[in-house]
C-alpha positions in Angstrom: 15.1 -26.9 53.5 17.9 -29.6 54.0 17.2 -33.1 53.5 17.8 -36.0 51.2 15.7 -37.1 47.9 15.3 -40.5 46.4 15.9 -41.2 42.5 15.5 -44.6 40.6 19.5 -46.1 40.1 19.7 -49.2 38.7 17.8 -52.2 40.8 17.6 -49.9 44.1 17.4 -46.0 44.6 20.0 -43.6 45.0 20.1 -41.2 48.1 20.9 -37.7 47.2 21.6 -35.5 49.9 20.4 -31.3 49.4 22.9 -28.6 50.0 21.4 -26.3 52.9 18.8 -23.9 52.0 17.6 -26.0 48.9 14.1 -26.0 48.2 13.1 -29.2 46.2 10.1 -29.6 44.1 9.4 -33.4 43.8 8.0 -34.0 40.4 6.2 -37.4 39.9 2.8 -39.4 39.0 0.3 -38.5 41.5 -1.0 -41.9 43.2 -2.2 -44.1 40.7 -5.1 -46.3 41.4 -3.6 -50.3 41.6 -5.2 -53.5 40.4 -6.0 -55.4 43.6 -5.6 -58.8 41.5 -3.6 -58.4 38.8 -4.5 -61.9 37.2 -7.9 -61.6 37.5 -8.0 -58.3 36.0 -6.3 -59.1 32.9 -8.7 -62.2 32.8 -11.3 -60.1 33.1 -9.5 -57.3 30.5 -9.0 -60.6 27.8 -13.2 -61.1 28.3 -13.9 -57.7 27.4 -12.4 -56.3 24.2 -12.2 -52.4 22.8 -13.7 -52.4 20.1 -13.8 -56.2 19.7 -14.7 -59.2 21.3 -13.2 -61.4 23.7 -10.3 -63.1 23.0 -11.5 -66.2 23.4 -14.0 -65.3 20.4 -11.7 -63.5 18.3 -9.4 -66.9 18.8 -11.4 -69.5 17.4 -10.4 -71.3 14.8 -6.9 -69.5 14.7 -4.1 -72.0 13.7 -0.9 -70.1 14.1 -0.9 -67.3 16.9 1.5 -64.8 17.4 2.5 -62.8 20.3 4.7 -59.9 20.9 6.5 -58.8 23.9 8.8 -56.1 24.4 12.6 -56.8 25.2 14.3 -56.6 28.3 14.2 -52.4 28.1 11.1 -52.4 29.4 9.8 -53.4 32.9 6.2 -55.1 31.2 4.8 -57.3 33.5 4.7 -60.1 30.9 4.3 -63.5 33.3 0.9 -62.5 34.2 -0.3 -61.2 30.9 1.1 -64.3 29.1 -0.1 -67.0 31.4 -3.8 -65.2 30.9 -2.9 -64.7 27.2 -1.8 -68.4 26.9 -4.9 -70.2 28.8 -7.5 -67.6 27.1 -6.4 -69.5 23.6 -6.1 -72.3 25.1 -9.8 -72.7 26.1 -10.5 -71.3 22.2 -9.1 -74.8 21.0 -5.4 -73.1 20.1 -2.6 -75.5 21.1 0.6 -74.1 22.7 2.3 -75.4 19.8 0.4 -73.4 17.6 1.5 -70.1 19.7 4.8 -68.4 19.1 6.1 -65.7 21.3 8.5 -62.8 19.7 10.7 -60.8 21.7 10.3 -57.1 20.1 14.3 -56.2 20.3 14.4 -53.8 16.9 17.5 -53.3 16.6 18.4 -54.0 20.0 20.6 -57.0 21.1 18.7 -60.6 21.4 17.5 -61.3 25.2 18.4 -65.0 25.6 18.9 -67.4 28.6 17.9 -65.9 32.1 17.6 -62.7 30.6 14.8 -64.2 28.2 13.4 -66.3 31.3 12.9 -62.4 32.7 11.0 -60.6 30.0 9.2 -64.1 30.0 8.1 -63.5 33.4 6.4 -67.0 33.6 8.2 -70.3 34.1 5.4 -72.5 32.6 4.8 -70.1 29.9 9.2 -70.1 29.0 9.1 -74.0 29.0 5.8 -74.4 27.0 6.0 -71.6 24.5 7.9 -71.5 21.5 10.0 -67.8 22.0 12.0 -66.2 19.7 13.9 -63.3 19.4 13.3 -60.5 16.4 16.4 -60.4 14.3 15.9 -56.8 12.3 19.2 -57.9 10.0 18.0 -61.1 8.8 16.0 -60.1 5.8 15.2 -64.0 5.7 12.7 -63.6 8.5 11.1 -60.4 6.6 8.0 -59.7 4.7 8.2 -57.0 2.8 4.3 -55.0 2.7 5.3 -52.2 0.9 5.7 -48.3 1.6 3.5 -46.3 4.1 0.8 -44.1 1.8 2.1 -40.5 3.5 6.0 -40.8 4.1 6.9 -43.8 2.0 8.2 -46.0 4.8 9.5 -49.4 3.3 7.3 -51.7 5.6 9.1 -54.9 6.1 8.0 -57.0 9.3 9.2 -60.2 11.1 7.6 -63.4 9.0 6.1 -65.0 12.6 3.8 -61.8 13.0 3.1 -61.5 9.0 2.0 -65.1 8.7 0.1 -65.6 11.9 -3.6 -65.5 11.6 -3.9 -63.8 15.2 -1.3 -61.4 16.3 -1.2 -60.2 19.7 0.9 -57.6 20.7 1.9 -56.6 24.7 2.9 -53.5 25.3 3.5 -50.9 28.1 2.0 -47.5 28.0 4.1 -45.2 28.8 5.6 -41.4 27.6 8.1 -41.6 24.9 10.1 -38.9 23.8 9.7 -39.3 20.2 6.2 -41.4 19.4 4.8 -39.8 22.0 3.7 -42.9 24.1 4.9 -46.4 24.4 3.0 -49.7 23.9 0.4 -51.0 20.8 1.4 -50.0 17.8 5.1 -49.0 18.9 5.4 -52.9 19.7 5.0 -53.6 16.1 7.6 -50.6 14.5 10.1 -50.6 15.1 9.2 -53.9 17.7 9.5 -56.3 15.2 10.2 -54.2 12.3 13.3 -54.9 9.2 16.7 -52.8 9.7 15.3 -50.7 6.4 12.2 -49.8 8.2 13.9 -48.7 11.5 16.4 -46.7 9.5 13.8 -44.9 7.8 11.7 -44.5 11.2 14.6 -42.6 12.7 16.0 -40.4 9.8 16.6 -36.8 10.5 13.0 -35.7 8.8 11.4 -37.7 11.5 13.7 -36.8 14.3 14.1 -33.0 13.4 10.2 -33.0 13.6 9.1 -30.8 16.4 5.9 -33.0 17.0 7.8 -35.8 17.0 8.2 -35.5 20.9 7.1 -36.6 24.4 3.1 -37.1 25.3 2.5 -35.6 21.5 0.2 -37.8 19.3 -0.8 -35.2 17.2 0.7 -35.1 13.8 3.5 -36.6 15.1 5.1 -38.3 12.3 6.3 -41.8 14.2 2.7 -42.1 15.3 1.1 -41.6 12.1 3.4 -43.8 10.5 3.2 -46.7 13.4 -0.6 -46.7 12.4 -0.3 -46.6 8.8 2.1 -49.7 9.4 -0.7 -51.3 11.6 -3.0 -50.8 8.2 -0.9 -52.6 5.9 -0.2 -55.3 8.4 -3.8 -56.4 9.0 -5.9 -56.7 11.8 -4.2 -56.8 14.8 -4.9 -57.1 18.7 -3.2 -55.7 21.9 -3.1 -55.9 25.7 -2.0 -52.9 26.9 -0.9 -52.3 30.5 0.2 -49.1 32.7 2.4 -49.8 36.3 3.1 -47.4 38.8 6.4 -46.2 39.9 7.1 -49.3 41.8 6.2 -51.4 38.6 2.7 -52.4 40.1 0.0 -52.6 38.0 -2.5 -50.0 37.6 -4.4 -50.7 34.3 -4.7 -53.4 31.8 -7.0 -53.4 28.9 -7.6 -55.6 25.4 -8.9 -55.0 21.9 -7.9 -53.8 18.9 -4.2 -52.3 18.8 -4.8 -48.9 17.6 -8.4 -48.2 20.5 -6.8 -49.7 23.0 -3.7 -48.0 22.8 -6.0 -44.5 22.8 -7.3 -45.8 25.8 -4.3 -46.3 27.7 -2.9 -43.4 26.6 -6.2 -41.6 27.7 -5.7 -43.1 31.5 -2.2 -42.9 31.8 -1.4 -39.1 30.3 -3.7 -38.4 33.4 -0.6 -39.2 36.0 2.4 -38.8 33.3 1.6 -35.3 32.5 2.1 -33.3 35.3 1.9 -29.5 35.0 4.4 -27.2 36.7 4.1 -23.5 36.6 7.7 -22.8 36.4 11.0 -23.3 34.9 14.2 -24.3 37.2 18.1 -23.4 36.1 18.5 -26.6 38.3 17.3 -29.7 37.6 18.0 -33.9 39.4 16.5 -36.6 37.5 16.9 -40.1 36.3 16.9 -42.5 33.4 14.4 -44.1 35.7 16.5 -47.0 36.9 16.7 -50.8 35.8 16.0 -51.8 33.2 15.8 -48.6 31.0 19.3 -47.3 32.6 21.3 -50.6 31.5 23.1 -48.4 29.0 23.7 -44.7 28.2 21.8 -45.1 25.0 19.0 -45.5 27.0 19.8 -42.7 29.5 19.0 -39.9 26.5 15.8 -40.8 27.3 16.0 -39.1 30.8 17.4 -36.1 29.6 14.9 -35.6 26.8 12.0 -35.9 28.8 11.8 -32.8 31.2 13.0 -30.2 28.7 9.7 -28.4 29.1 11.0 -27.0 32.6 14.6 -26.6 32.3 15.3 -23.1 31.9 17.1 -21.7 29.0 21.3 -22.4 30.1 19.8 -24.3 33.2 21.9 -27.2 34.4 20.4 -30.8 34.2 21.7 -33.3 36.2 20.6 -37.1 35.3 21.8 -40.4 37.2 22.0 -43.7 35.4 24.0 -46.8 36.2 24.9 -48.3 32.7 26.0 -51.3 34.2 26.5 -52.1 30.2 27.9 -48.8 29.2 27.7 -46.9 26.1 25.4 -49.6 24.6 26.2 -50.8 20.7 28.7 -50.6 18.8 26.9 -48.6 16.3 26.1 -45.7 19.0 30.0 -45.8 20.2 30.3 -44.6 16.5 28.0 -42.6 16.2 29.0 -40.8 19.6 32.6 -40.7 18.1 31.0 -38.9 15.0 29.4 -36.1 17.5 32.6 -35.7 18.9 34.5 -35.5 15.7 32.4 -32.9 14.1 30.7 -30.9 16.5 27.0 -30.5 16.5 26.4 -28.5 13.5 28.6 -31.2 11.8 26.9 -33.9 12.7 23.3 -32.7 11.9 24.8 -31.5 8.9 25.8 -35.0 7.8 22.3 -36.2 8.9 20.0 -34.3 7.4 20.6 -35.9 3.9 20.6 -39.4 4.8 17.7 -41.8 3.9 18.4 -44.2 6.7 19.5 -43.1 9.7 23.1 -44.9 11.3 22.0 -47.7 13.8 21.3 -45.7 17.0 22.6 -43.0 15.4 18.9 -41.0 16.2 19.9 -41.3 19.8 22.7 -39.1 19.1 20.7 -36.7 17.6 18.4 -36.6 20.3 21.3 -35.9 22.5 21.6 -32.5 21.0 18.0 -31.7 22.3 18.9 -31.0 25.7 22.4 -29.6 25.1 21.3 -27.0 22.9 19.1 -25.4 26.1 21.8 -26.2 28.8 24.3 -27.7 30.9 24.2 -31.7 31.0 26.0 -33.7 33.8 25.7 -37.2 34.2 26.5 -39.3 37.2 27.3 -43.3 36.5 29.6 -45.9 37.6 29.1 -47.8 34.9 31.0 -45.9 32.3 34.4 -45.7 32.5 37.9 -44.9 30.8 37.5 -43.4 27.4 33.7 -43.6 27.5 33.4 -41.2 29.5 34.5 -38.4 26.9 32.2 -40.4 24.5 29.0 -39.3 26.2 29.2 -35.6 24.8 28.3 -34.3 28.3 30.0 -33.3 31.6 30.7 -36.7 33.7 30.6 -35.9 37.5 31.5 -37.8 40.3 29.3 -36.7 43.1 25.8 -35.3 42.4 25.7 -33.5 45.7 28.5 -31.2 44.4 27.1 -30.9 41.2 23.7 -29.0 42.9 25.6 -26.9 45.2 27.7 -25.7 42.2 24.4 -24.7 40.3 22.7 -23.5 42.7 25.4 -20.9 43.3 26.0 -20.3 39.8 22.5 -19.4 39.1 21.5 -18.1 42.6 18.3 -19.8 42.5 17.9 -22.6 45.1 14.5 -23.9 44.1 15.6 -27.3 42.3 12.9 -30.0 40.3 13.8 -33.1 41.4 12.3 -36.2 39.0 12.7 -39.7 40.3 11.2 -41.5 38.2 12.8 -39.9 35.3 11.4 -40.0 31.7 8.3 -42.1 33.0 6.8 -38.6 34.0 6.6 -35.7 31.3 6.7 -32.3 33.2 4.3 -29.8 31.8 5.2 -26.3 31.7 2.0 -24.9 32.2 2.2 -22.0 29.8 3.1 -23.6 27.2 0.0 -26.3 27.9 -2.5 -24.7 30.0 -5.4 -26.4 28.1 -4.0 -29.5 30.6 -5.7 -27.7 33.4 -8.6 -26.7 31.5 -11.6 -26.5 33.6 -15.5 -25.3 33.6 -14.5 -22.2 33.5 -11.8 -22.4 31.2 -13.8 -23.9 28.4 -16.5 -21.1 29.1 -14.1 -18.6 28.5 -12.4 -20.4 25.1 -16.4 -20.4 23.6 -16.9 -17.0 24.1 -13.6 -16.0 22.5 -14.3 -18.1 19.4 -18.2 -17.7 19.0 -18.4 -13.5 19.4 -17.1 -12.5 16.1 -17.7 -11.3 12.3 -21.2 -13.0 11.7 -22.9 -10.7 14.6 -21.4 -7.4 12.9 -22.0 -8.5 9.7 -25.0 -11.3 9.5 -27.4 -9.7 12.5 -28.8 -6.8 10.2 -28.9 -9.0 7.1 -31.6 -11.5 8.6 -33.3 -9.2 10.1 -33.7 -7.2 6.7 -34.3 -10.2 4.5 -36.0 -13.1 7.1 -37.5 -12.2 10.5 -37.2 -8.2 11.1 -36.8 -7.7 14.8 -37.7 -11.0 15.6 -34.4 -12.3 14.4 -34.1 -12.1 18.4 -35.7 -15.6 18.2 -33.7 -16.5 15.6 -30.5 -16.3 17.7 -32.2 -18.4 20.1 -32.8 -21.6 17.3 -29.4 -21.0 16.3 -28.3 -21.2 19.8 -30.3 -24.2 20.3 -28.9 -26.5 17.6 -25.2 -25.5 18.5 -26.0 -27.0 21.9 -27.3 -30.2 20.5 -24.6 -30.5 17.6 -22.1 -29.1 19.9 -22.6 -32.6 22.3 -22.3 -34.6 19.2 -18.8 -32.7 18.2 -17.3 -33.1 21.8 -17.9 -37.0 21.6 -16.4 -36.8 18.6 -13.0 -35.1 19.4 -12.9 -36.8 22.7 -12.4 -40.3 20.7 -9.9 -39.0 18.7 -7.0 -37.5 20.3 -6.0 -35.1 17.5 -6.6 -31.8 16.7 -8.6 -30.3 13.7 -12.1 -30.8 12.3 -15.0 -32.6 12.1 -13.3 -34.2 8.9 -10.5 -35.6 11.2 -12.8 -36.8 13.6 -15.1 -38.5 11.5 -12.3 -40.1 9.2 -10.9 -41.6 12.1 -14.2 -43.3 12.8 -16.8 -43.0 10.1 -14.2 -44.0 7.3 -13.4 -42.2 3.9 -16.3 -41.5 2.2 -18.2 -40.2 5.1 -15.2 -38.0 6.1 -14.7 -37.0 2.4 -18.2 -35.5 2.2 -17.7 -33.5 5.5 -14.1 -32.2 4.3 -15.8 -31.3 1.2 -18.3 -29.4 3.1 -16.2 -27.3 5.3 -14.5 -25.6 2.5 -18.2 -23.8 2.6 -17.3 -23.3 6.6 -13.6 -22.3 6.0 -13.2 -20.7 2.4 -16.6 -18.9 2.0 -16.4 -18.2 5.5 -13.2 -16.2 5.0 -14.7 -14.6 1.8 -17.5 -13.6 3.6 -15.7 -11.9 6.1 -13.5 -10.2 3.8 -16.4 -8.4 2.1 -17.3 -7.3 5.3 -13.8 -6.0 5.6 -14.0 -4.2 3.0 -17.1 -2.3 3.7 -16.3 -1.0 7.3 -13.1 -0.1 5.9 -15.4 2.0 3.5 -17.4 3.4 6.3 -14.0 4.0 8.3 -12.7 6.4 5.0 -16.1 7.9 5.2 -16.2 8.9 9.1 -12.7 10.2 9.0 -12.6 11.9 5.3 -15.9 12.0 3.9 -17.7 10.5 1.2 -15.6 11.7 -1.6 -12.7 9.8 -0.5 -14.0 6.8 -0.2 -13.5 3.7 -2.3 -15.8 3.9 -6.1 -18.7 1.7 -5.7 -17.6 -0.3 -8.6 -14.1 -1.3 -7.0 -15.3 -2.5 -4.0 -18.3 -4.1 -5.1 -19.4 -7.7 -7.0 -20.7 -7.5 -10.6 -23.9 -8.7 -9.1 -24.3 -5.5 -7.2 -25.6 -2.3 -8.0 -27.0 1.4 -6.7 -28.7 4.0 -8.1 -31.3 3.7 -11.0 -31.7 4.9 -14.6 -28.9 6.9 -15.6 -27.2 7.0 -12.3 -27.1 3.3 -11.8 -23.8 2.0 -10.8 -23.0 -1.6 -11.4 -19.8 -3.1 -9.4 -16.7 -4.3 -11.1 -14.6 -5.7 -8.5 -14.2 -5.8 -4.6 -10.6 -4.9 -4.2 -10.2 -4.6 -0.9 -11.7 -7.6 -0.1 -8.9 -9.1 -2.6 -6.2 -7.3 -0.8 -6.7 -8.1 2.7 -7.3 -11.6 1.7 -3.4 -11.7 -0.3 -1.8 -10.2 2.9 -2.9 -12.5 4.9 -2.4 -15.5 3.0 1.1 -13.6 2.9 1.3 -13.8 6.6 -0.2 -17.4 6.7 2.8 -18.6 3.7 5.2 -17.1 5.8 4.4 -18.6 9.4 2.4 -17.1 12.0 2.8 -17.9 15.8 -0.6 -17.5 17.7 0.2 -15.2 21.1 -1.9 -15.9 23.7 -1.9 -12.2 24.6 -2.9 -11.0 21.2 -6.0 -13.7 21.3 -7.1 -12.3 25.0 -6.7 -8.6 23.6 -9.0 -10.0 20.1 -11.6 -11.5 22.4 -11.9 -8.5 25.2 -12.2 -6.0 22.0 -14.9 -8.2 20.9 -16.8 -8.4 23.9 -16.2 -4.8 24.7 -18.2 -3.4 21.4 -21.0 -5.9 22.0 -21.7 -4.9 25.8 -21.1 -1.0 25.2 -23.3 -1.0 22.1 -25.9 -3.0 24.6 -25.4 -0.3 27.0 -25.1 2.8 25.3 -27.6 1.9 22.5 -30.4 1.3 25.2 -31.7 4.5 25.6 -32.1 5.0 21.5 -34.3 2.2 21.0 -37.6 3.4 19.5 -40.3 0.7 20.5 -41.9 1.3 16.7 -39.4 -0.4 15.3 -39.9 -3.5 17.1 -44.0 -3.5 16.1 -44.6 -5.7 15.1 -42.2 -8.2 16.7 -42.5 -10.8 14.4 -44.1 -9.4 10.7 -46.8 -11.4 8.6 -45.6 -13.9 6.4 -44.5 -12.5 3.4 -42.4 -13.1 0.5 -39.5 -10.2 0.0 -37.8 -9.6 -2.6 -33.9 -8.6 -3.1 -33.8 -5.6 -5.3 -30.1 -6.5 -5.8 -30.5 -10.3 -7.0 -33.9 -10.2 -7.6 -33.9 -13.2 -5.2 -37.2 -14.0 -3.4 -37.3 -14.5 0.4 -39.7 -15.6 3.5 -40.4 -12.5 5.6 -41.6 -12.7 8.8 -43.7 -15.6 10.2 -42.0 -19.0 11.3 -40.1 -19.1 8.1 -39.2 -15.9 8.3 -37.9 -17.0 12.1 -36.0 -20.1 10.2 -34.8 -18.1 7.7 -32.7 -15.7 9.9 -31.1 -18.4 12.4 -29.6 -19.9 9.3 -28.2 -16.8 8.4 -27.5 -15.7 11.9 -25.7 -19.2 12.4 -23.0 -17.7 11.0 -22.7 -15.6 14.2 -21.9 -19.1 16.3 -19.6 -20.6 13.8 -16.1 -21.1 15.9 -18.5 -22.8 19.2 -17.1 -26.5 18.5 -13.5 -25.0 19.4 -14.5 -26.4 23.0 -15.0 -29.7 21.9 -11.2 -29.6 20.3 -10.2 -29.6 23.9 -11.8 -32.8 25.0 -9.1 -34.5 25.3 -7.2 -31.6 27.6 -10.0 -31.1 30.2 -10.2 -32.3 34.1 -13.4 -33.9 33.7 -15.1 -34.7 30.3 -17.9 -35.9 30.9 -18.9 -32.8 33.2 -17.1 -30.4 31.8 -17.5 -30.0 28.4 -21.2 -29.6 28.9 -20.9 -26.6 31.2 -18.0 -25.4 28.6 -20.6 -26.0 25.7 -23.8 -24.9 26.9 -22.6 -22.0 29.6 -20.5 -20.3 26.2 -23.6 -20.6 24.4 -25.7 -19.4 26.9 -23.6 -16.5 27.4 -23.2 -15.6 23.7 -27.2 -16.1 23.0 -27.8 -13.4 25.8 -25.3 -10.8 24.7 -26.7 -11.7 20.9 -30.1 -11.1 21.9 -29.6 -8.1 23.2 -27.2 -7.0 20.8 -29.5 -7.4 18.0 -32.7 -6.2 20.0 -30.9 -3.1 20.4 -29.7 -2.8 16.9 -33.3 -3.2 15.4 -34.6 -0.9 17.7 -32.2 1.8 17.1 -32.5 1.4 13.4 -35.7 0.0 11.9 -34.8 -3.0 10.0 -36.0 -1.7 6.4 -33.0 0.5 6.7 -30.7 -2.5 6.5 -31.9 -3.0 3.3 -31.1 -0.2 1.5 -27.6 -0.1 -0.1 -27.3 3.8 0.2 -28.1 3.0 4.4 -27.0 0.6 6.5 -27.2 -2.7 4.2 -23.4 -2.3 4.5 -21.4 -1.7 7.6 -24.5 -1.8 9.4 -23.4 -1.7 12.9 -21.4 1.7 12.3 -24.5 3.2 10.4 -26.7 2.7 13.2 -24.4 4.5 15.5 -23.7 7.4 13.3 -27.6 7.7 11.9 -29.3 7.2 15.1 -27.2 8.1 18.3 -26.0 11.3 18.2 -22.9 12.7 20.0 -21.6 9.0 19.6 -19.5 9.5 16.4 -16.4 9.0 18.3 -17.9 5.5 19.7 -18.7 4.4 15.5 -15.4 5.0 14.9 -13.7 3.0 17.3 -16.1 0.1 16.9 -15.6 0.5 12.9 -11.5 0.3 13.7 -11.9 -2.5 16.7 -14.3 -4.4 14.1 -11.6 -4.6 10.8 -8.8 -5.5 13.3 -11.4 -8.4 14.5 -11.9 -9.2 11.0 -8.6 -9.5 10.1 -7.9 -11.9 13.3 -11.1 -13.8 12.0 -10.1 -13.9 8.2 -6.6 -15.2 9.4 -8.3 -18.3 11.1 -10.8 -19.3 8.6 -7.9 -19.4 6.1 -5.5 -21.2 8.3 -8.3 -23.8 9.3 -9.2 -24.6 5.6 -5.2 -24.9 4.8 -5.4 -27.3 8.1 -8.2 -29.7 6.5 -6.8 -30.2 3.4 -3.7 -30.4 4.7 -5.1 -33.4 6.2 -7.0 -34.7 3.7 -3.7 -34.6 1.4 -1.5 -36.6 3.4 -4.8 -39.0 3.3 -4.0 -39.0 -0.3 -7.8 -37.9 -1.3 -6.7 -34.7 -2.5 -3.1 -34.1 -4.6 -0.1 -33.7 -2.9 0.7 -30.0 -3.5 -1.8 -29.4 -0.9 0.5 -30.8 1.6 3.7 -29.5 0.2 5.6 -27.9 2.9 7.4 -24.2 1.8 11.4 -25.3 2.6 12.4 -22.5 4.7 8.5 -21.6 6.9 7.4 -25.1 6.7 4.2 -24.3 5.9 1.6 -25.6 3.4 2.6 -22.5 1.4 1.1 -24.0 -2.2 -2.2 -24.5 -0.6 -2.0 -20.9 0.7 -1.7 -20.2 -2.7 -4.4 -22.1 -4.1 -7.3 -21.1 -1.5 -6.0 -17.5 -1.4 -7.4 -17.6 -5.5 -10.1 -19.7 -4.8 -11.4 -17.5 -1.7 -10.9 -14.3 -3.3 -12.6 -15.0 -6.5 -15.4 -15.6 -4.6 -15.3 -12.4 -2.3 -14.5 -10.5 -5.8 -16.8 -11.3 -7.6 -19.9 -12.5 -5.1 -22.3 -10.5 -3.0 -21.8 -10.9 0.8 -25.1 -12.7 1.2 -24.3 -15.6 -1.2 -21.2 -16.8 0.1 -22.2 -16.1 3.7 -25.7 -18.1 2.9 -23.3 -20.7 1.5 -21.2 -21.0 4.7 -23.8 -21.4 7.1 -25.8 -24.3 5.1 -22.8 -25.6 4.7 -21.9 -25.7 8.5 -25.2 -26.6 8.9 -24.8 -29.8 6.8 -21.6 -30.6 8.4 -23.1 -30.5 11.9 -26.2 -32.7 10.5 -23.9 -35.1 9.5 -21.9 -35.3 12.3 -24.9 -35.7 14.7 -25.6 -38.8 12.3 -22.6 -40.1 12.6 -22.8 -40.4 16.6 -25.9 -42.1 16.3 -23.9 -44.6 13.7 -20.8 -45.4 15.7 -22.9 -46.2 18.8 -24.2 -48.9 16.8 -21.1 -49.8 15.2 -18.6 -49.6 18.0 -20.3 -49.2 20.8 -17.5 -50.1 23.4 -15.3 -47.5 21.8 -13.3 -45.5 24.6 -15.3 -42.5 24.8 -14.1 -39.6 27.6 -17.4 -37.5 26.7 -20.4 -39.4 26.3 -23.3 -37.3 24.4 -26.5 -37.5 27.0 -30.0 -38.9 25.5 -28.5 -40.6 22.3 -30.2 -41.0 19.9 -32.6 -38.3 20.7 -29.7 -35.2 21.4 -28.1 -36.3 17.7 -31.7 -36.5 16.4 -32.8 -32.9 17.6 -29.6 -31.9 16.3 -30.3 -33.1 13.1 -33.8 -31.6 13.1 -32.8 -28.3 14.2 -30.1 -28.1 11.9 -32.1 -29.4 9.0 -35.0 -26.4 9.8 -32.7 -23.7 9.7 -31.5 -25.3 6.5 -35.1 -25.4 5.5 -34.8 -21.8 6.1 -32.3 -20.5 4.0 -34.8 -21.6 0.8 -34.5 -23.2 -2.3 -31.4 -21.3 -4.0 -29.2 -22.3 -1.2 -30.4 -26.1 -1.1 -29.6 -25.9 -4.9 -26.3 -24.3 -4.1 -25.4 -27.2 -1.6 -26.6 -29.5 -3.7 -24.0 -28.7 -6.8 -21.3 -27.9 -4.3 -21.7 -31.6 -3.0 -22.3 -33.0 -6.5 -19.2 -31.1 -7.7 -17.4 -32.9 -4.5 -18.6 -36.7 -5.2 -17.0 -36.3 -8.7 -13.5 -35.2 -7.5 -13.8 -37.8 -5.0 -14.8 -40.8 -7.1 -12.4 -39.5 -10.4 -9.1 -38.9 -7.8 -9.7 -39.5 -4.3 -10.9 -43.3 -4.3 -7.9 -43.9 -6.7 -5.3 -42.1 -4.6 -6.5 -42.6 -0.9 -4.0 -44.2 1.3 -7.0 -46.6 2.6 -7.7 -47.7 -1.1 -3.7 -48.3 -2.0 -3.2 -50.3 1.1 -6.5 -52.3 0.4 -4.8 -53.2 -2.9 
């Protein structure tokens, strides 16, 4: 294909002729819906607040209003927005003399004269409202609000904004190469922050963090700092807008600063994040034209934006007008240092600096594309010696540069990004979840659900609670998961962060609610890891017995807890410590401390093996079912006393089924992984129910068939006997009741050991993530968020939880820790379901990409079913849960309240 492509350059476009035979891949936003009448849409938005009343209601009684707008570097359609805001303020009784418009220049130069009028965009507003530039270095106009609780950022903000009793920021929500997305909270900081705040924000600690990148808000330190600065500032409202390539308005809203920004991000990312299935040796882009390409300083953003699709050693060619040259004299100095010191010397110099050099962070960002490949710049505005200071190759012809790059690489397919940094090309192999549809979600759910619980807890539920009717227990547990899963999905979709119920509840329900769930999740993750470690020990012993014989197995005393024994009288042997469980926990903790990168191939293999085991056991074991083992299907209601712990349990009847459901609920832990990708689904309102219910349905069918075969092959009484099938029950059933399939038993045992190892690793990782977040919030000591200086992992937290989990795995029976895991998770699910009802009342207008259907019916049913399973687990487990929660509340009120960032902010 031989033709011409247009890319933005200055106030127009630049036509680039492609060499003969080149095949361009144009990377741009899909067509965006446009507002037919922008002024009317703005007025409507101002009268329908996001998570707040209308602007008129908010403004009544205000005597001092500050409106913050972006400077000349952002093409915000301020004219109609400011006119709409002022008119609504006037209607609320606020006089023009009580309004100040503050231009958020950050550390940029002020916008004066005609340029100020261009920024304001409305001559009437320009003539009737007081307009001020922000001067970050003028300490007389800065108010010190203290430091952010997490990263200790000193917070100095403009007095106009701090002293106002109504604060409104006007932001353009677009991709930002460090903060994830612009707009909203970013207009406050660094927009109207003091020099010390801005320079702290841009030091090496923040800039070198890989999560401080384009399109990412998850654990992004800049985003986190901006949110904490808003908390220190107090109530702030925002008007956020989105524009298309032609600078026409596509979306506008008004509301609380954080909520309106998140709603806008949910809208714009559907267009700005463009999935691309390959990387390119040649990439042509722009700095987005005027006003972003006024300086080379701003041009760097266009170099960073497309890095996901630039091949290693590839060639990026960028066009930027740069009519004002390099930019500030501080940026010129920083580029001079880069030329003098080189890349390594420059990084070494800034690594230990608490305050970044003014505008030096852009030089730091320039190193990102330079570390990947070659960068060439076409610019008519940079001349003379300044060309040497760019740090990149200056070219006079884009066409010749493309021709040379294509000839060198041998690849005639090139990427062209006309709009530059306003688009985020997402390499699909690095971000496939952005294309998540219902099939992807179902597969994700199946992989997360099928795990240790099926191979460990099925036999225990049959032996101690339900007998053959354990199949009904799986149905009850699945219903509870489905109902709670809908509630989980709404929480996760409301909050664009990864993680857990703790994270969701903190962002939406407040600190105490979040603490209870976070503390409760220790039962799910930590004790879940202990349960699987004990099962790993059991299957390891069974494997040794299969290959070498009983004489070589680990002595009973050293693979069981002190509460377990075998034999009677003089032959009685009591456990001392479960050493294999401790050893596997130790090995996996070392892996976590050193850091582990998730492998999609490894995960796919593990998932495939787990499903294969289940299907093989069902298919091959069906012929060995003895109908007598299923009679009666629901045993009469009796009380079963565990011979080892002398614990009375309801067996048979309704309570037996419910108790079994509580036990096998462990087998469904992980299904909520589906809910955590609600942000990345194509149509969450359609795909999330399909993903949750579809994966649960498939797994429930497999679970029912698996339990039917297991209880049909072996009588459930065998699973009570520690000398028979109480441990490693699946392997026992195959070896004892499926003659001729000994090799299958060995294969399944090996596969289960690998699968258990993966599950333990994920649970320990999940536990450290929850406490990492709680530590960053101040609810638990800082030691839980201290990162290793080399591996950048929460290594101290990993070792603390190794000791904690190992104590349970070494000295407590699997049935106790397994039941505590189940009851803790059930309780967390019930709390999340209650939270949905509360949130619908307290914050009905919050953006919800996915909404739980039939509220409050579905959450109430979720609480009822989860509560029934909790009831079925018996009084001893209720008491353990009560004691655990009491300990948690003592820690919260003794430590958490005094150290939490929320409480410190209020003080």
